C-alpha positions in Angstrom: 0.0 0.0 0.0 1.3 3.4 -0.9 0.5 6.6 1.0 -0.6 9.6 -1.1 -0.4 13.2 0.0 -3.4 15.3 -0.8 -2.5 18.7 -2.4 -4.2 22.0 -1.6 -6.8 21.6 -4.3 -7.6 18.0 -3.2 -5.4 16.4 -5.9 -3.5 13.2 -5.5 -0.9 11.6 -7.7 -1.2 7.9 -8.5 2.1 6.0 -8.6 3.5 5.3 -12.1 3.2 1.5 -11.6 -0.5 1.7 -11.1 -1.1 4.3 -13.8 0.6 2.0 -16.3 -1.1 -1.2 -15.0 -4.5 0.3 -15.5 -3.8 2.4 -18.6 -4.4 5.8 -16.8 -2.8 8.5 -18.9 -3.1 12.3 -18.8 -6.7 13.1 -19.7 -8.0 9.7 -18.8 -11.2 9.6 -16.8 -11.5 7.8 -13.5 -14.4 7.5 -11.1 -14.4 7.6 -7.4 -16.6 5.2 -5.5 -17.5 5.7 -1.9 -17.0 2.4 0.0 -17.7 1.6 3.7 -14.0 1.6 4.5 -12.7 4.3 2.1 -12.7 5.5 -1.4 -12.1 3.4 -4.5 -10.6 5.1 -7.6 -11.0 3.2 -10.8 -10.5 3.9 -14.5 -13.6 4.5 -16.6 -13.4 2.2 -19.7 -13.2 4.0 -23.0 -16.4 3.8 -24.9 -15.0 1.6 -27.7 -13.6 -0.9 -25.3 -16.9 -0.9 -23.4 -18.9 -1.6 -26.6 -16.5 -4.4 -27.6 -16.9 -6.0 -24.2 -20.7 -5.7 -24.5 -20.6 -7.2 -28.0 -18.6 -10.2 -26.8 -21.1 -10.8 -24.0 -24.1 -10.5 -26.3 -22.6 -12.5 -29.1 -22.1 -15.5 -26.8 -25.9 -15.6 -26.2 -27.0 -14.6 -29.7 -28.0 -17.4 -32.0 -25.5 -17.6 -34.9 -28.1 -18.2 -37.6 -30.1 -15.0 -37.1 -29.2 -11.4 -37.8 -30.0 -8.6 -35.5 -32.5 -7.2 -38.0 -34.3 -10.5 -38.2 -34.5 -10.7 -34.4 -35.9 -7.1 -34.1 -38.5 -7.8 -36.8 -39.5 -11.0 -35.1 -39.8 -9.3 -31.8 -41.9 -6.5 -33.2 -44.4 -8.9 -34.7 -45.1 -10.7 -31.4 
């Protein structure tokens, strides 16, 4: 565990090892999550990566023999 010093404007500097591990670069967005025992700071996934992950999850459950257009058309006729 690393101790961080809070600056006069409430800023902290994450150590390089963690920034590199989690892909946090200048301009990256992170979110702070309040927990019972402290604060969790975690990177926000870039939109493209988020959509790719969603696509992978959906494609595992999606029948391979039907297109998305067909599925929507079938759903609308129900």
